[in-house]
C-alpha positions as CSV (number, residue, x, y, z in Angstrom):
1,M,-150.5,402.9,106.7
2,K,-148.5,400.0,105.3
3,K,-148.3,396.9,107.6
4,N,-144.8,396.6,109.1
5,M,-145.4,394.0,111.8
6,G,-145.2,390.2,111.4
7,S,-147.5,387.7,113.1
8,A,-144.9,386.6,115.7
9,D,-144.3,390.3,116.7
10,R,-148.1,390.9,117.0
11,I,-148.5,387.8,119.2
12,I,-145.6,388.7,121.5
13,R,-147.0,392.2,121.9
14,F,-150.5,391.0,122.7
15,I,-149.1,388.5,125.3
16,L,-147.0,391.1,127.0
17,A,-150.0,393.4,127.2
18,A,-152.1,390.7,128.7
19,V,-149.5,389.9,131.3
20,V,-149.2,393.6,132.3
21,A,-153.0,393.9,132.5
22,V,-153.2,390.8,134.8
23,L,-150.4,392.1,137.0
24,Y,-152.1,395.6,137.2
25,F,-155.5,394.2,138.1
26,T,-154.1,391.8,140.7
27,N,-152.3,394.8,142.3
28,V,-148.8,393.4,141.7
29,I,-147.9,396.6,139.9
30,T,-149.5,399.8,141.2
31,G,-149.1,403.5,141.3
32,T,-147.4,405.5,138.5
33,L,-145.5,402.6,137.2
34,G,-148.7,400.6,136.9
35,I,-150.4,403.4,135.0
36,V,-147.4,403.9,132.6
37,L,-147.2,400.1,131.9
38,M,-151.0,400.0,131.3
39,V,-150.7,402.8,128.7
40,I,-147.8,401.0,127.0
41,A,-149.9,397.8,127.1
42,G,-152.8,399.6,125.4
43,I,-150.5,400.9,122.7
44,F,-149.2,397.3,122.2
45,V,-152.8,396.0,121.8
46,V,-153.7,398.7,119.3
47,T,-150.6,398.3,117.2
48,S,-151.1,394.5,117.3
49,F,-154.6,394.8,115.8
50,I,-153.7,397.3,113.1
51,S,-150.3,395.6,112.3
52,F,-148.5,398.9,112.2
53,C,-146.0,400.4,114.6
54,P,-145.1,404.1,114.1
55,L,-141.8,403.5,115.9
56,Y,-140.9,400.8,113.4
57,A,-141.7,403.2,110.5
58,L,-139.4,405.9,112.0
59,V,-136.5,403.5,112.5
60,G,-137.1,401.7,109.2
61,L,-137.8,398.3,110.7
62,N,-140.2,395.8,109.1
63,T,-141.0,392.4,110.5
64,C,-143.8,391.7,108.1
65,P,-142.9,389.0,105.6
66,S,-142.7,390.3,102.0
67,K,-145.1,389.0,99.5
68,K,-144.0,388.0,96.0
């Protein structure tokens, strides 16, 4: 897997995942919507740590700065 996520993209995903987790555990979002958002937040955290997003690969998007 070649990295295709830049640092800004990784930070934004991690912050969004943290916000969703806080909202879920404080019962602001509940039910099916809460579970779906927590799954998406988990995916965001995993993709942030490995710097690879499969959806970006399918679309051909790359936010990782190129090295010379």
